[in-house]
C-alpha positions in Angstrom: 61.0 -51.4 6.3 59.9 -48.9 3.6 59.7 -50.1 0.0 60.6 -47.5 -2.6 59.3 -48.4 -6.1 59.4 -45.1 -7.9 60.2 -41.5 -7.2 58.9 -38.5 -9.2 61.6 -35.9 -9.3 61.0 -34.6 -12.9 57.6 -33.1 -12.4 56.6 -29.8 -14.0 57.1 -26.8 -11.7 59.5 -28.4 -9.3 63.3 -27.6 -9.6 65.2 -30.6 -10.8 67.8 -30.4 -8.2 69.4 -33.7 -8.9 69.4 -33.8 -12.7 72.7 -32.1 -13.3 74.3 -33.6 -10.3 73.3 -37.1 -11.4 74.8 -36.6 -14.8 78.0 -35.4 -13.3 78.1 -38.4 -11.0 77.5 -40.7 -13.9 80.4 -39.2 -15.8 82.6 -39.7 -12.8 81.7 -43.4 -12.5 82.4 -43.8 -16.2 85.8 -42.2 -15.8 86.6 -44.5 -12.9 85.4 -47.7 -14.7 87.3 -46.9 -17.8 90.6 -45.2 -16.7 92.1 -45.8 -20.1 89.9 -43.1 -21.5 91.7 -40.5 -19.5 95.2 -41.6 -20.5 96.8 -39.1 -22.9 98.4 -40.5 -26.0 99.9 -37.2 -26.9 100.9 -34.1 -25.0 98.0 -32.2 -26.5 95.6 -34.8 -25.3 97.1 -34.6 -21.8 96.3 -30.8 -21.7 92.8 -31.5 -22.7 92.4 -34.2 -20.0 93.7 -31.8 -17.4 91.2 -29.2 -18.4 88.4 -31.8 -18.5 89.3 -32.9 -15.0 89.3 -29.3 -13.7 85.8 -28.8 -15.3 84.5 -32.0 -13.7 85.8 -30.8 -10.3 84.0 -27.5 -10.7 80.8 -29.5 -11.2 81.2 -31.3 -7.9 79.3 -28.7 -5.9 77.4 -29.8 -2.8 73.7 -29.4 -3.2 72.2 -26.5 -1.2 68.7 -25.4 -0.4 67.4 -22.7 -2.6 65.4 -21.3 0.3 68.7 -20.4 2.1 68.2 -22.6 5.2 71.6 -23.5 6.7 72.8 -26.9 5.4 74.3 -27.8 8.8 70.8 -27.4 10.4 69.3 -29.4 7.5 71.8 -32.2 8.0 71.2 -32.3 11.7 67.4 -32.7 11.1 68.1 -35.3 8.4 70.3 -37.3 10.8 67.6 -37.2 13.5 64.7 -38.4 11.4 66.4 -40.6 8.7 65.7 -44.3 8.8 67.0 -46.6 6.2 68.1 -43.7 4.0 64.7 -42.0 4.0 62.4 -39.9 6.1 58.9 -41.4 6.4 55.9 -39.4 5.3 54.5 -39.2 8.8 57.8 -37.7 10.2 58.0 -34.9 7.6 55.9 -32.3 9.5 58.1 -32.8 12.6 61.2 -32.6 10.5 60.1 -29.4 9.0 59.3 -28.0 12.4 62.8 -28.9 13.6 64.3 -27.1 10.6 62.5 -23.9 11.6 59.0 -23.8 10.0 56.5 -22.7 12.7 53.5 -25.0 12.9 53.8 -26.6 9.5 50.5 -26.5 7.7 49.3 -30.1 6.9 48.0 -29.2 3.4 51.2 -27.5 2.4 53.2 -30.5 3.6 51.0 -32.9 1.7 51.1 -30.8 -1.5 54.9 -30.6 -1.3 55.4 -34.3 -0.5 53.0 -35.5 -3.3 54.9 -33.4 -5.9 58.2 -35.1 -5.0 57.2 -38.8 -4.5 54.2 -41.1 -4.9 55.4 -43.3 -2.0 55.8 -43.2 1.7 59.3 -41.8 2.2 61.8 -39.4 0.7 65.6 -39.6 0.2 67.8 -36.8 1.4 67.7 -35.0 -2.0 64.0 -35.4 -2.2 63.6 -34.0 1.3 65.5 -31.0 0.2 62.9 -30.5 -2.6 60.1 -30.9 0.0 61.8 -28.2 2.1 62.1 -25.8 -0.8 58.6 -26.4 -2.0 57.2 -25.8 1.5 59.2 -22.6 1.8 57.8 -21.4 -1.5 54.3 -21.9 -0.2 55.0 -20.3 3.1 56.7 -17.3 1.4 53.5 -16.8 -0.7 51.4 -16.9 2.3 53.6 -14.5 4.3 53.7 -12.1 1.4 49.9 -11.9 1.4 50.0 -11.2 5.2 52.8 -8.7 4.7 50.6 -6.7 2.4 47.6 -6.9 4.7 49.7 -5.7 7.6 51.4 -2.9 5.7 48.9 -0.3 7.1 50.2 2.7 5.1 50.8 0.8 1.8 54.4 1.8 1.7 55.7 -1.7 0.8 57.7 -1.5 4.0 57.0 -2.7 7.6 58.2 -1.0 10.7 58.8 -2.8 14.0 55.3 -2.1 15.4 53.6 -3.5 12.2 56.0 -6.4 12.4 55.0 -7.2 16.0 51.3 -7.0 15.0 51.9 -9.5 12.2 53.7 -11.9 14.5 50.7 -11.9 16.9 48.4 -12.7 14.0 50.3 -16.0 13.5 50.4 -16.8 17.2 54.0 -15.6 18.0 54.6 -13.3 20.9 58.4 -12.5 20.7 60.3 -11.0 23.5 60.9 -7.3 22.8 64.7 -7.5 22.9 64.7 -10.5 20.5 62.4 -8.7 18.1 64.6 -5.6 18.1 67.8 -7.6 17.6 66.4 -9.5 14.6 65.0 -6.4 13.2 68.3 -4.5 13.5 70.2 -7.5 12.0 68.3 -7.4 8.7 67.4 -3.7 8.4 70.3 -3.4 6.1 69.8 0.3 5.1 69.0 1.3 8.8 65.8 2.9 7.7 63.7 1.5 10.5 61.7 -0.4 7.9 61.8 -3.8 6.4 61.2 -4.7 2.8 59.4 -8.0 2.2 62.8 -9.8 1.5 64.2 -8.4 4.8 61.0 -9.3 6.6 61.2 -12.9 5.4 64.8 -13.3 6.5 63.8 -12.1 9.9 60.9 -14.6 10.0 63.3 -17.4 9.1 65.8 -16.3 11.7 63.2 -16.0 14.5 62.0 -19.5 13.7 65.5 -21.0 13.6 66.4 -19.4 16.9 63.0 -20.4 18.4 62.4 -17.0 19.8 65.7 -16.5 21.6 68.3 -13.8 20.9 71.5 -14.5 19.0 73.6 -14.4 22.2 71.2 -16.7 24.0 71.4 -19.3 21.2 75.2 -19.1 21.2 75.2 -19.7 25.0 72.9 -22.7 24.6 75.1 -24.2 21.8 78.2 -23.7 23.9 76.6 -25.6 26.8 75.3 -28.3 24.5 78.7 -28.8 22.8 80.4 -29.0 26.2 78.4 -32.1 27.1 78.2 -33.6 23.6 81.3 -35.6 24.3 81.2 -37.8 21.3 79.9 -35.2 18.8 76.7 -37.2 18.2 74.4 -34.2 18.3 72.9 -35.4 21.6 73.7 -35.4 25.3 72.9 -37.5 28.3 70.8 -35.2 30.4 70.9 -37.5 33.4 74.7 -37.6 33.4 75.3 -34.0 32.5 75.8 -31.6 35.4 74.0 -28.7 33.7 74.0 -26.6 36.9 77.7 -26.1 36.5 77.0 -24.1 33.4 74.5 -21.7 35.0 75.6 -18.1 34.9 76.6 -16.6 38.2 
């Protein structure tokens, strides 16, 4: 069992994701423990309390990843790797890979992990910080490669340049998948990707693991059909997967 003595979440340069949320949660606990504080003695006080309650409700916003990774995907990975309300240090690279980071770099993982905690595991909120920090490091690296692959120095990347870039990092995407992802994020239909569009495509390719959008939807439909108890897993021995093959 992992012992957690201390967690560093207030270090310089790392977003303090939990600071505001913790304060809001503390205020909510105080309100529950001392209900008399919220009882209005006059009509005017009642109006103020209603407004305060509305403001507090507005603060109750679910934490999201700054890097934009889908929270449902994050939660699925957390559920898979979590043990005793934490993900162990040794499982973080595998967890990042499951989220969609291709071949997580050990040094980037270690740097992100050490900035969040001194110990051997991270809570859910701390793991969110690790994900965001790793994404920042990957984004910097991809931006450097984007510039190096921008052969004409236009600040844009066409599909041929994009394919060349993917090969430099060991990815050989199927042509129809590459074209689909390219078209999905080429918002101005210029046939070129800016760096922001490029990074969105990279994230999408990783999350779909090289498959097209339609293929992923088909896989999810088959999986959900056999995930009888909605536990995010299926019994491959008991499932008659052949019945789901396309004719």
